[in-house]
C-alpha positions as protocol buffer text, in pm:
chain_id: "A"
residue {
  index: 1
  type: MET
  ca { x: -3504 y: -223 z: -4472 }
}
residue {
  index: 2
  type: THR
  ca { x: -3270 y: -446 z: -4674 }
}
residue {
  index: 3
  type: ILE
  ca { x: -2897 y: -475 z: -4606 }
}
residue {
  index: 4
  type: LEU
  ca { x: -2702 y: -385 z: -4920 }
}
residue {
  index: 5
  type: GLU
  ca { x: -2349 y: -398 z: -4783 }
}
residue {
  index: 6
  type: SER
  ca { x: -2197 y: -508 z: -4452 }
}
residue {
  index: 7
  type: LYS
  ca { x: -1828 y: -479 z: -4372 }
}
residue {
  index: 8
  type: PRO
  ca { x: -1754 y: -602 z: -4016 }
}
residue {
  index: 9
  type: TYR
  ca { x: -1634 y: -330 z: -3776 }
}
residue {
  index: 10
  type: THR
  ca { x: -1651 y: -68 z: -4053 }
}
residue {
  index: 11
  type: LYS
  ca { x: -1995 y: -3 z: -4203 }
}
residue {
  index: 12
  type: VAL
  ca { x: -2347 y: -124 z: -4280 }
}
residue {
  index: 13
  type: ILE
  ca { x: -2552 y: 19 z: -4569 }
}
residue {
  index: 14
  type: SER
  ca { x: -2921 y: -62 z: -4619 }
}
residue {
  index: 15
  type: SER
  ca { x: -3201 y: 38 z: -4853 }
}
residue {
  index: 16
  type: LEU
  ca { x: -3492 y: 195 z: -4668 }
}
residue {
  index: 17
  type: ASP
  ca { x: -3854 y: 172 z: -4783 }
}
residue {
  index: 18
  type: ILE
  ca { x: -4055 y: 447 z: -4609 }
}
residue {
  index: 19
  type: GLY
  ca { x: -4258 y: 556 z: -4907 }
}
residue {
  index: 20
  type: MET
  ca { x: -3994 y: 792 z: -5043 }
}
residue {
  index: 21
  type: THR
  ca { x: -3781 y: 738 z: -5351 }
}
residue {
  index: 22
  type: GLY
  ca { x: -3437 y: 573 z: -5323 }
}
residue {
  index: 23
  type: ALA
  ca { x: -3370 y: 611 z: -4950 }
}
residue {
  index: 24
  type: THR
  ca { x: -3062 y: 447 z: -4796 }
}
residue {
  index: 25
  type: THR
  ca { x: -2943 y: 437 z: -4436 }
}
residue {
  index: 26
  type: TYR
  ca { x: -2589 y: 377 z: -4318 }
}
residue {
  index: 27
  type: PHE
  ca { x: -2381 y: 319 z: -4007 }
}
residue {
  index: 28
  type: ASP
  ca { x: -2012 y: 413 z: -4024 }
}
residue {
  index: 29
  type: LEU
  ca { x: -1784 y: 280 z: -3747 }
}
residue {
  index: 30
  type: LYS
  ca { x: -1440 y: 418 z: -3671 }
}
residue {
  index: 31
  type: GLU
  ca { x: -1204 y: 325 z: -3387 }
}
residue {
  index: 32
  type: GLU
  ca { x: -1121 y: 635 z: -3187 }
}
residue {
  index: 33
  type: GLN
  ca { x: -936 y: 680 z: -2855 }
}
residue {
  index: 34
  type: GLY
  ca { x: -1009 y: 336 z: -2714 }
}
residue {
  index: 35
  type: GLY
  ca { x: -1369 y: 334 z: -2835 }
}
residue {
  index: 36
  type: THR
  ca { x: -1577 y: 335 z: -3151 }
}
residue {
  index: 37
  type: LYS
  ca { x: -1734 y: 643 z: -3309 }
}
residue {
  index: 38
  type: VAL
  ca { x: -2064 y: 554 z: -3479 }
}
residue {
  index: 39
  type: THR
  ca { x: -2213 y: 782 z: -3744 }
}
residue {
  index: 40
  type: TRP
  ca { x: -2573 y: 708 z: -3843 }
}
residue {
  index: 41
  type: GLY
  ca { x: -2732 y: 874 z: -4143 }
}
residue {
  index: 42
  type: VAL
  ca { x: -3006 y: 854 z: -4404 }
}
residue {
  index: 43
  type: ASP
  ca { x: -2975 y: 970 z: -4766 }
}
residue {
  index: 44
  type: PHE
  ca { x: -3262 y: 1065 z: -4998 }
}
residue {
  index: 45
  type: PRO
  ca { x: -3076 y: 1141 z: -5323 }
}
residue {
  index: 46
  type: LYS
  ca { x: -3369 y: 1121 z: -5568 }
}
residue {
  index: 47
  type: LEU
  ca { x: -3670 y: 1290 z: -5410 }
}
residue {
  index: 48
  type: SER
  ca { x: -3950 y: 1363 z: -5654 }
}
residue {
  index: 49
  type: TYR
  ca { x: -4107 y: 1708 z: -5686 }
}
residue {
  index: 50
  type: PRO
  ca { x: -4302 y: 1849 z: -5514 }
}
residue {
  index: 51
  type: ALA
  ca { x: -4429 y: 1631 z: -5225 }
}
residue {
  index: 52
  type: GLU
  ca { x: -4113 y: 1431 z: -5147 }
}
residue {
  index: 53
  type: ARG
  ca { x: -3889 y: 1739 z: -5169 }
}
residue {
  index: 54
  type: TYR
  ca { x: -4104 y: 1930 z: -4922 }
}
residue {
  index: 55
  type: ALA
  ca { x: -4097 y: 1626 z: -4690 }
}
residue {
  index: 56
  type: GLY
  ca { x: -3720 y: 1619 z: -4727 }
}
residue {
  index: 57
  type: LEU
  ca { x: -3693 y: 1973 z: -4597 }
}
residue {
  index: 58
  type: MET
  ca { x: -3862 y: 1864 z: -4273 }
}
residue {
  index: 59
  type: MET
  ca { x: -3665 y: 1542 z: -4242 }
}
residue {
  index: 60
  type: PRO
  ca { x: -3363 y: 1670 z: -4040 }
}
residue {
  index: 61
  type: ARG
  ca { x: -3584 y: 1813 z: -3765 }
}
residue {
  index: 62
  type: MET
  ca { x: -3803 y: 1500 z: -3758 }
}
residue {
  index: 63
  type: MET
  ca { x: -3517 y: 1250 z: -3760 }
}
residue {
  index: 64
  type: LYS
  ca { x: -3278 y: 1411 z: -3511 }
}
residue {
  index: 65
  type: PRO
  ca { x: -3458 y: 1292 z: -3193 }
}
residue {
  index: 66
  type: VAL
  ca { x: -3495 y: 943 z: -3343 }
}
residue {
  index: 67
  type: PHE
  ca { x: -3123 y: 926 z: -3423 }
}
residue {
  index: 68
  type: THR
  ca { x: -3028 y: 1063 z: -3082 }
}
residue {
  index: 69
  type: LYS
  ca { x: -3237 y: 807 z: -2895 }
}
residue {
  index: 70
  type: GLY
  ca { x: -3118 y: 523 z: -3119 }
}
residue {
  index: 71
  type: LEU
  ca { x: -2750 y: 605 z: -3072 }
}
residue {
  index: 72
  type: GLU
  ca { x: -2795 y: 645 z: -2697 }
}
residue {
  index: 73
  type: ASN
  ca { x: -2957 y: 301 z: -2683 }
}
residue {
  index: 74
  type: LEU
  ca { x: -2675 y: 155 z: -2893 }
}
residue {
  index: 75
  type: LYS
  ca { x: -2413 y: 308 z: -2662 }
}
residue {
  index: 76
  type: LYS
  ca { x: -2587 y: 175 z: -2351 }
}
residue {
  index: 77
  type: MET
  ca { x: -2630 y: -174 z: -2494 }
}
residue {
  index: 78
  type: THR
  ca { x: -2271 y: -210 z: -2614 }
}
residue {
  index: 79
  type: GLU
  ca { x: -2120 y: -75 z: -2291 }
}
residue {
  index: 80
  type: GLU
  ca { x: -2322 y: -329 z: -2090 }
}
residue {
  index: 81
  type: MET
  ca { x: -2199 y: -621 z: -2303 }
}
residue {
  index: 82
  type: PRO
  ca { x: -1920 y: -837 z: -2157 }
}
residue {
  index: 83
  type: ASP
  ca { x: -1569 y: -793 z: -2296 }
}
residue {
  index: 84
  type: PRO
  ca { x: -1501 y: -1018 z: -2596 }
}
residue {
  index: 85
  type: PRO
  ca { x: -1353 y: -1348 z: -2476 }
}
residue {
  index: 86
  type: LYS
  ca { x: -982 y: -1404 z: -2520 }
}
residue {
  index: 87
  type: LEU
  ca { x: -926 y: -1707 z: -2740 }
}
residue {
  index: 88
  type: GLN
  ca { x: -608 y: -1900 z: -2807 }
}
residue {
  index: 89
  type: LEU
  ca { x: -475 y: -2195 z: -3000 }
}
residue {
  index: 90
  type: THR
  ca { x: -361 y: -2471 z: -2767 }
}
residue {
  index: 91
  type: GLN
  ca { x: -269 y: -2837 z: -2751 }
}
residue {
  index: 92
  type: ILE
  ca { x: -481 y: -3069 z: -2538 }
}
residue {
  index: 93
  type: PRO
  ca { x: -251 y: -3349 z: -2416 }
}
residue {
  index: 94
  type: GLU
  ca { x: -338 y: -3716 z: -2421 }
}
residue {
  index: 95
  type: LYS
  ca { x: -529 y: -3808 z: -2104 }
}
residue {
  index: 96
  type: ALA
  ca { x: -605 y: -4131 z: -1918 }
}
residue {
  index: 97
  type: VAL
  ca { x: -959 y: -4105 z: -1784 }
}
residue {
  index: 98
  type: LEU
  ca { x: -1257 y: -4281 z: -1639 }
}
residue {
  index: 99
  type: SER
  ca { x: -1555 y: -4202 z: -1855 }
}
residue {
  index: 100
  type: VAL
  ca { x: -1928 y: -4255 z: -1896 }
}
residue {
  index: 101
  type: VAL
  ca { x: -2115 y: -4209 z: -2224 }
}
residue {
  index: 102
  type: ASP
  ca { x: -2479 y: -4105 z: -2196 }
}
residue {
  index: 103
  type: SER
  ca { x: -2749 y: -3916 z: -2386 }
}
residue {
  index: 104
  type: CYS
  ca { x: -3048 y: -3702 z: -2302 }
}
residue {
  index: 105
  type: ASN
  ca { x: -3279 y: -3422 z: -2407 }
}
residue {
  index: 106
  type: TRP
  ca { x: -3138 y: -3075 z: -2353 }
}
residue {
  index: 107
  type: SER
  ca { x: -3379 y: -3016 z: -2065 }
}
residue {
  index: 108
  type: ASP
  ca { x: -3220 y: -3304 z: -1870 }
}
residue {
  index: 109
  type: ILE
  ca { x: -2852 y: -3213 z: -1919 }
}
residue {
  index: 110
  type: GLU
  ca { x: -2793 y: -3082 z: -1566 }
}
residue {
  index: 111
  type: LYS
  ca { x: -2950 y: -3391 z: -1407 }
}
residue {
  index: 112
  type: LYS
  ca { x: -2761 y: -3632 z: -1633 }
}
residue {
  index: 113
  type: MET
  ca { x: -2428 y: -3455 z: -1579 }
}
residue {
  index: 114
  type: GLY
  ca { x: -2458 y: -3492 z: -1202 }
}
residue {
  index: 115
  type: GLN
  ca { x: -2559 y: -3856 z: -1232 }
}
residue {
  index: 116
  type: THR
  ca { x: -2275 y: -3963 z: -1462 }
}
residue {
  index: 117
  type: PHE
  ca { x: -2002 y: -3777 z: -1274 }
}
residue {
  index: 118
  type: GLY
  ca { x: -2145 y: -3932 z: -956 }
}
residue {
  index: 119
  type: GLU
  ca { x: -2096 y: -4281 z: -1100 }
}
residue {
  index: 120
  type: ILE
  ca { x: -1729 y: -4205 z: -1169 }
}
residue {
  index: 121
  type: MET
  ca { x: -1681 y: -4065 z: -818 }
}
residue {
  index: 122
  type: ASP
  ca { x: -1831 y: -4382 z: -667 }
}
residue {
  index: 123
  type: VAL
  ca { x: -1572 y: -4597 z: -849 }
}
residue {
  index: 124
  type: GLN
  ca { x: -1292 y: -4370 z: -724 }
}
residue {
  index: 125
  type: LYS
  ca { x: -1404 y: -4390 z: -362 }
}
residue {
  index: 126
  type: LYS
  ca { x: -1403 y: -4770 z: -366 }
}
residue {
  index: 127
  type: ALA
  ca { x: -1075 y: -4817 z: -557 }
}
residue {
  index: 128
  type: LYS
  ca { x: -891 y: -4534 z: -374 }
}
residue {
  index: 129
  type: PHE
  ca { x: -693 y: -4399 z: -669 }
}
residue {
  index: 130
  type: GLN
  ca { x: -626 y: -4031 z: -744 }
}
residue {
  index: 131
  type: PHE
  ca { x: -786 y: -3800 z: -995 }
}
residue {
  index: 132
  type: THR
  ca { x: -525 y: -3591 z: -1174 }
}
residue {
  index: 133
  type: GLY
  ca { x: -721 y: -3312 z: -1340 }
}
residue {
  index: 134
  type: ALA
  ca { x: -1049 y: -3127 z: -1375 }
}
residue {
  index: 135
  type: PRO
  ca { x: -1361 y: -3313 z: -1491 }
}
residue {
  index: 136
  type: PHE
  ca { x: -1462 y: -3249 z: -1852 }
}
residue {
  index: 137
  type: SER
  ca { x: -1739 y: -3332 z: -2098 }
}
residue {
  index: 138
  type: ARG
  ca { x: -1701 y: -3420 z: -2464 }
}
residue {
  index: 139
  type: TYR
  ca { x: -2011 y: -3356 z: -2676 }
}
residue {
  index: 140
  type: LEU
  ca { x: -2029 y: -3638 z: -2928 }
}
residue {
  index: 141
  type: LYS
  ca { x: -2361 y: -3533 z: -3084 }
}
residue {
  index: 142
  type: TRP
  ca { x: -2566 y: -3213 z: -3064 }
}
residue {
  index: 143
  type: ASP
  ca { x: -2903 y: -3240 z: -3239 }
}
residue {
  index: 144
  type: GLU
  ca { x: -3053 y: -2892 z: -3281 }
}
residue {
  index: 145
  type: ALA
  ca { x: -3373 y: -3018 z: -3445 }
}
residue {
  index: 146
  type: ASN
  ca { x: -3465 y: -3263 z: -3170 }
}
residue {
  index: 147
  type: LYS
  ca { x: -3290 y: -3082 z: -2881 }
}
residue {
  index: 148
  type: PHE
  ca { x: -3096 y: -3399 z: -2802 }
}
residue {
  index: 149
  type: THR
  ca { x: -2731 y: -3466 z: -2715 }
}
residue {
  index: 150
  type: VAL
  ca { x: -2488 y: -3753 z: -2672 }
}
residue {
  index: 151
  type: PHE
  ca { x: -2198 y: -3676 z: -2439 }
}
residue {
  index: 152
  type: GLU
  ca { x: -1905 y: -3839 z: -2261 }
}
residue {
  index: 153
  type: ASN
  ca { x: -1814 y: -3728 z: -1909 }
}
residue {
  index: 154
  type: CYS
  ca { x: -1453 y: -3786 z: -1808 }
}
residue {
  index: 155
  type: ILE
  ca { x: -1223 y: -3741 z: -1509 }
}
residue {
  index: 156
  type: PRO
  ca { x: -845 y: -3782 z: -1554 }
}
residue {
  index: 157
  type: VAL
  ca { x: -677 y: -4055 z: -1343 }
}
residue {
  index: 158
  type: ASN
  ca { x: -318 y: -4136 z: -1245 }
}
residue {
  index: 159
  type: GLN
  ca { x: -329 y: -4510 z: -1320 }
}
residue {
  index: 160
  type: GLU
  ca { x: -517 y: -4774 z: -1515 }
}
residue {
  index: 161
  type: VAL
  ca { x: -838 y: -4858 z: -1330 }
}
residue {
  index: 162
  type: ALA
  ca { x: -1074 y: -5150 z: -1378 }
}
residue {
  index: 163
  type: GLY
  ca { x: -1406 y: -5026 z: -1512 }
}
residue {
  index: 164
  type: LYS
  ca { x: -1737 y: -5100 z: -1349 }
}
residue {
  index: 165
  type: GLY
  ca { x: -2075 y: -5088 z: -1519 }
}
residue {
  index: 166
  type: ARG
  ca { x: -2089 y: -4789 z: -1745 }
}
residue {
  index: 167
  type: VAL
  ca { x: -1768 y: -4644 z: -1601 }
}
residue {
  index: 168
  type: GLN
  ca { x: -1479 y: -4734 z: -1830 }
}
residue {
  index: 169
  type: TYR
  ca { x: -1105 y: -4660 z: -1834 }
}
residue {
  index: 170
  type: LYS
  ca { x: -972 y: -4524 z: -2163 }
}
residue {
  index: 171
  type: ILE
  ca { x: -711 y: -4301 z: -2323 }
}
residue {
  index: 172
  type: ILE
  ca { x: -835 y: -3979 z: -2484 }
}
residue {
  index: 173
  type: PRO
  ca { x: -595 y: -3880 z: -2766 }
}
residue {
  index: 174
  type: GLY
  ca { x: -441 y: -3535 z: -2764 }
}
residue {
  index: 175
  type: THR
  ca { x: -551 y: -3275 z: -3016 }
}
residue {
  index: 176
  type: ARG
  ca { x: -506 y: -2916 z: -3125 }
}
residue {
  index: 177
  type: ALA
  ca { x: -789 y: -2686 z: -3021 }
}
residue {
  index: 178
  type: VAL
  ca { x: -912 y: -2330 z: -2994 }
}
residue {
  index: 179
  type: MET
  ca { x: -982 y: -2247 z: -2629 }
}
residue {
  index: 180
  type: GLY
  ca { x: -1174 y: -1981 z: -2439 }
}
residue {
  index: 181
  type: THR
  ca { x: -1254 y: -1938 z: -2068 }
}
residue {
  index: 182
  type: HIS
  ca { x: -1591 y: -1858 z: -1912 }
}
residue {
  index: 183
  type: PHE
  ca { x: -1655 y: -1742 z: -1557 }
}
residue {
  index: 184
  type: GLY
  ca { x: -2013 y: -1790 z: -1444 }
}
residue {
  index: 185
  type: ALA
  ca { x: -2300 y: -2039 z: -1447 }
}
residue {
  index: 186
  type: TYR
  ca { x: -2275 y: -2335 z: -1683 }
}
residue {
  index: 187
  type: ASP
  ca { x: -2582 y: -2230 z: -1884 }
}
residue {
  index: 188
  type: LYS
  ca { x: -2436 y: -1889 z: -1978 }
}
residue {
  index: 189
  type: THR
  ca { x: -2165 y: -2001 z: -2220 }
}
residue {
  index: 190
  type: MET
  ca { x: -2343 y: -1940 z: -2552 }
}
residue {
  index: 191
  type: TYR
  ca { x: -2147 y: -1619 z: -2620 }
}
residue {
  index: 192
  type: LEU
  ca { x: -1822 y: -1815 z: -2591 }
}
residue {
  index: 193
  type: TYR
  ca { x: -1944 y: -2088 z: -2827 }
}
residue {
  index: 194
  type: THR
  ca { x: -2037 y: -1818 z: -3080 }
}
residue {
  index: 195
  type: ALA
  ca { x: -1694 y: -1653 z: -3046 }
}
residue {
  index: 196
  type: LEU
  ca { x: -1511 y: -1984 z: -3091 }
}
residue {
  index: 197
  type: ASP
  ca { x: -1717 y: -2068 z: -3399 }
}
residue {
  index: 198
  type: GLU
  ca { x: -1646 y: -1725 z: -3553 }
}
residue {
  index: 199
  type: TYR
  ca { x: -1272 y: -1756 z: -3474 }
}
residue {
  index: 200
  type: ILE
  ca { x: -1252 y: -2088 z: -3656 }
}
residue {
  index: 201
  type: LYS
  ca { x: -1430 y: -1949 z: -3964 }
}
residue {
  index: 202
  type: GLU
  ca { x: -1230 y: -1624 z: -3973 }
}
residue {
  index: 203
  type: ASN
  ca { x: -898 y: -1813 z: -3949 }
}
residue {
  index: 204
  type: ASN
  ca { x: -992 y: -2083 z: -4204 }
}
residue {
  index: 205
  type: LEU
  ca { x: -956 y: -2363 z: -3949 }
}
residue {
  index: 206
  type: VAL
  ca { x: -1138 y: -2696 z: -3963 }
}
residue {
  index: 207
  type: GLN
  ca { x: -1319 y: -2822 z: -3655 }
}
residue {
  index: 208
  type: LYS
  ca { x: -1261 y: -3187 z: -3565 }
}
residue {
  index: 209
  type: GLY
  ca { x: -1524 y: -3338 z: -3339 }
}
residue {
  index: 210
  type: GLY
  ca { x: -1757 y: -3178 z: -3087 }
}
residue {
  index: 211
  type: PRO
  ca { x: -1684 y: -2918 z: -2818 }
}
residue {
  index: 212
  type: ILE
  ca { x: -1518 y: -3002 z: -2486 }
}
residue {
  index: 213
  type: GLU
  ca { x: -1610 y: -2832 z: -2157 }
}
residue {
  index: 214
  type: GLU
  ca { x: -1356 y: -2851 z: -1873 }
}
residue {
  index: 215
  type: TYR
  ca { x: -1498 y: -2768 z: -1529 }
}
residue {
  index: 216
  type: VAL
  ca { x: -1204 y: -2614 z: -1343 }
}
residue {
  index: 217
  type: THR
  ca { x: -1397 y: -2496 z: -1035 }
}
residue {
  index: 218
  type: ASP
  ca { x: -1560 y: -2743 z: -795 }
}
residue {
  index: 219
  type: PRO
  ca { x: -1915 y: -2608 z: -743 }
}
residue {
  index: 220
  type: MET
  ca { x: -1938 y: -2796 z: -412 }
}
residue {
  index: 221
  type: SER
  ca { x: -1657 y: -2587 z: -265 }
}
residue {
  index: 222
  type: GLN
  ca { x: -1742 y: -2256 z: -438 }
}
residue {
  index: 223
  type: PRO
  ca { x: -2109 y: -2150 z: -402 }
}
residue {
  index: 224
  type: ASP
  ca { x: -2058 y: -1824 z: -595 }
}
residue {
  index: 225
  type: THR
  ca { x: -2148 y: -1912 z: -956 }
}
residue {
  index: 226
  type: SER
  ca { x: -1975 y: -1598 z: -1088 }
}
residue {
  index: 227
  type: LYS
  ca { x: -1643 y: -1757 z: -988 }
}
residue {
  index: 228
  type: TRP
  ca { x: -1699 y: -2090 z: -1162 }
}
residue {
  index: 229
  type: GLN
  ca { x: -1436 y: -2134 z: -1432 }
}
residue {
  index: 230
  type: THR
  ca { x: -1517 y: -2338 z: -1741 }
}
residue {
  index: 231
  type: ASN
  ca { x: -1270 y: -2384 z: -2026 }
}
residue {
  index: 232
  type: VAL
  ca { x: -1433 y: -2454 z: -2361 }
}
residue {
  index: 233
  type: TYR
  ca { x: -1233 y: -2619 z: -2639 }
}
residue {
  index: 234
  type: PHE
  ca { x: -1318 y: -2663 z: -3008 }
}
residue {
  index: 235
  type: PRO
  ca { x: -1087 y: -2940 z: -3142 }
}
residue {
  index: 236
  type: ILE
  ca { x: -935 y: -2861 z: -3483 }
}
residue {
  index: 237
  type: LYS
  ca { x: -733 y: -3047 z: -3744 }
}
């Protein structure tokens, strides 16, 4: 099967090679009463005589159970999918933070995140200043080929603080961004990343720098991972 035409949310047309001449299959999608009506069909417009034409006469009876099962599976799968995330354009304000830059393989992200945020917390406990916002991570490099990342973990502060070791005080400039919110475990955000990427492409925006994850919920005080709120930002020009 080879896709010949694909119009998002409307139709998909494909050529179909099943040993019969010129077969095409199509899906038509139409919004209807708060849902989507899907029509699935196959056309055999140029059947040769006699074998293919006789096979064509049997095709409706043979294909009906296949179509019925396929559409039932499609309905079940789509209804079980989460609602599309709500995205918005926003302005991230300038922030004074304590930060740590680190790097690791993807498999070590959770361990490294805990370690670097722990270093910042240790400085806060000794200096007795106040944090003024949720912790967040800025991804400075994301290497798909080598499964490696460079990131900067930050916590906003209410005053200039002397750095210690890897923990440094700095000002993060403000920026425009596209934002979406995820509720759930930290490793289940891929759907949101995909949605943000598609939004930027569909609206002809230009991404500026790596993604930012803001961890609104303190996991130490909320054990239910389904209630963990993470805001994901894609900075744009």
